[in-house]
N, C-alpha and C positions, 0 to 999 in steps of 0.2 A: 455158428458153424457146427453142422451135424457130425456125429461120430460115424466115420466111414469104416464099416465092419470089415470089408475085404482088405483095405489098406492096413487096418489094425491087426488082422490075422497075419499078414505078410510081415509087418514090422515085429510082431510078437515072436514069430518063428525064428526070424533071423536074429532078433535080439537075444533069444534063448541060447542059440549057438554062440553068439558073441560073448554073452556073460560067462559061459562055461570056459571058453578059450581065455578070456581076460582073467578070470579068477585063477585058473591054473597057472598062467604066466605071472600074475601078481603074487600069489601066495606060496608057490612051491619053493622057490629059492631065488637069490639075487641073479643067478645065471639065467633062469627061465624068464625073469623080468627083463634082463638085458636083451635076451633073444627076441622076446615079444616086442619090446619097444624099439629095438633096432629096426625090425620089420615095419613098424608103424612110422618110424622116422623117415625111412626111405620112401614109403608110400606117400606120406604127406608132401615130401619134397618133389617127387615126380609130378604130383598134381599141382603144386604151387608153381613150378617152373612152366608147366603147360598153360596155366592161367596168366602168368606174367607175359608169356609170348602173345596171348590173345589181347592183352591190355596194351602192350607196347611191342610192336613188331621189331624194334631194334634189339630187344632182348633175345630174339631168335638167332641173332648173329653172334652170340657169345661162343667162344671156342669150346670144344669138348673138354679141354683141360679145365676151363672155368666151370663148365656145367657140372662136372663130376667131382672136381676138387672141393667145391663149396659144400656139396652134400656129404662127402667123406669127412671134411673138416668139422661139420656140424655133428656128425656121429662121434667123432673123436672128442668133441666137447662133452658129449654124454659120458664117454668113458672117463674123461678127466674128472668129472664130478663124482665119480664113484668113490667109495671108501678106500683109502690107501691100503687097507689090509686085504682087500679083495684081489687075489692073485690067481694067475693061470700059469702052471708050470714054473712057479717061482717068480714070475714077472708081474709087477704091479700094473693093474689095469689103469690106475690113475696116471702112472708115468707114461704108459703107452699113449693115452689120450692127450697128455700135455704135448709130447713131441709130435704126435700125429697131427694135431690141430695146427700147430705152428708150421709144420712142413707142408701140409696141403693148402694152407692159406698163402704160403709163398708160391706154390705151384699155380694158384689162381691168378696171382699178380703176374707171374711169368706168362701165363696163357693170354692175359689181356694185352701185355706188351707185344707178344708175338702177333696177335690178331690185329691190333690197332696201332702199333708202334707207340702207344701211350696208354694211359689208364682211362677207360671210359667210366667216368664217375657215376653216370646214371645207371649203367648196368651193375656196377659194383654196389651201388646203393640198394638196388632191388634184391640182390643176393644177400646183402647185409640185413635187410628187413626180414628175409627168410630165416637167417640165422637167429635173429631175435624172436621172431614169431614162432618158429618150430623148434629149432635146436636148443635154444636157451631154456625154453619151457620144459622140454623133455629132460634136459640136463638137470634142472632143479628137482624134477620128479625123481630122477635117478639118485640124486643126492639124498632125498628123503628116504627112499626105499633101502639104501645101503648105509644110512647114518648109524644105525645100531647094529651093524653087522658084527657078529662075534659076541653079542650080548648073551648072558646066561638065560635071559627070558626069551623063549622060542618065538614069540609073536611080536615082540617089541618093534622089530624092524618093518613089520607090515602095517602097523597102525596108521601112520600119517597118510600113506597112499590110499588106504581103505576109507579114511575120513574124506579125502578129496574126491575120489572117484565115486564112492557111495553117495555123497551129497549131489554130485552131478547127475548120476543115474536117476535118483529119486526126483530131483527137480525136473529133469527132462521128461520123465514118464508122467509125472503128475501134471506138469504144465500142458502136455499134449492132451491128457484125458479131461482135465478141467476146462481147458480152452475149447475142446470139441463139444463138451456138454453145455457150457453156459457162456462161452466166449462171444462177445458182441462188439467190443471196442478194439479196433486194430491198434497194435503197439507201435508199429513203424511202417512207413511206406517201403522201406528196404526189405522187410519180411512180412508181407500182408497177411499171411496165415497166422501169425502170432497175435495174441490178444492180451490186453491188460489183465483180464480176468484169469486167463491161463497162467500168465507170468507171475502174478501175485499169489495165486493158488499154489503154484509149484514151489515158490520161495517159502511160503508158510509151512507147507507140508514137509519140505526138505528139512527145515529147521526143527519141526516137531519130531519127525521120525529119527533124525540123527541124534537129537537130544535124548530121546527115549533109549536109543541103542547105547549111547554113552553111559547113561544111568544104569542100564542092565549089566554093563561090563565093569562097573566101578570096583567090584570086589575081587577082580582078577588081577594079579600082579603084573601080567603081561600088558594090561591095557590102562592101568590107573594113573599113568603119567598125565593124562588129559582128563579133565573133569567134564561133566555133561555140558557145562557152559562153553567150554572149549569146542566141543563137538558142534554145538549150536552156532557158535561164531564162525567156525570153518564152513558150516553149511550155508550160512548167510553170505559169506564172502564168495563161495563158489557159485551159489545160485545167482547172485546179482552180477558178478563179473562174467560168469559163464554165459549169461544172457547177452551181454555186450559182445562176447566172443562169437556167439551165433550170429548176431547182427553184423559184425565185422566181416565174417566169412560170406554172408549173404551179399554184402556190399561188393566184395571182391568178385563174386560170381556174376553179379549184375554188370559190373564193369567189363568182365570178360565175355559176357553174353552167353553164359551157360546156366543150365538149370541145376546140375549137380557137379561137384568137383571131380567125380569119378563114378564107377559102378561096381565097387567091390562088394557091396551088400545090398541085396534086393530090399527096397523100401527105406533104405538109409543112405543111399548115395555112396560117396567115396570116403577116403580116409579123412580128409579135411571136414567133410560133412559130419562125420562121426566124432571127431576129436576137436572140433573148433572151440567148444566150451572149455575143454581141458587146457588147451594151449594158452588161453587168455587168463583163466582163473588160477593156474598153478603158481605163477610168480607171486600173486597176492597172498594165496594161502601159504606159500613157502615162507614169506616174510613173517606172517603171524605165527606159524608153527615154530619157526626158529626163535622168535621172541619168547614164546611159551617155554621152549626147551631151555633157553638161556636162563630163565627165572627159576627153573626147577632145582 
């Protein structure tokens, strides 16, 4: 597969803007993180519901109360996962999320009963899958971003999400470049542009680069909770599971009969196109990182 220079230029330009916005949201404060990922959460849900309608016409018949309640309940799950010390006007974001999630899930059930006089299990199931696929993953990422909130070490609360997102960025970029230059063997019929050469190259380079970054930061008290081996393991977890996330979203798009989930970014598609790897890799990385933190 030859390297397509015009496409590479478009992807590089939009990726540069994307990186600046992402880094500002990730690193500035927990509030900038919540603002950024709330926007991402709603964007992913809009695209998910549109594709579910294309896959199953019955899903188009869900009530507006169901449609919007499930999205807001998922967002409240993100708030619930935040550190309990994170407060706005003296009110715990964690507590708001707990009661909001419960309340909007109740409204979803009410909407189903009003619409169908019973519970449509298939439609509820598709919404529940969205909660697991989108909202739970972003909630776990929010938990990691606010886990060390209030720590005397100024960057300790940024490290876990940098490990995850940095690994995915490097893997995605290197897999595209390596696959474009030397890729010959298709990885899957679901995503014919992906090759085994690009996938393996992206994984190896992600592990190497993140391991080197972890080693370079070992002498800083803000970063030394995780050893270079931890950085490499997280990179491996994210690169491998992120690839499955990309294939899963490709399968959903194929079932829906669309090329891209949306058109928010030229050369990158929609929200789900951009964050498909993150949504699947985060739960696995969260499990490993929480184990490491528990052993510290």
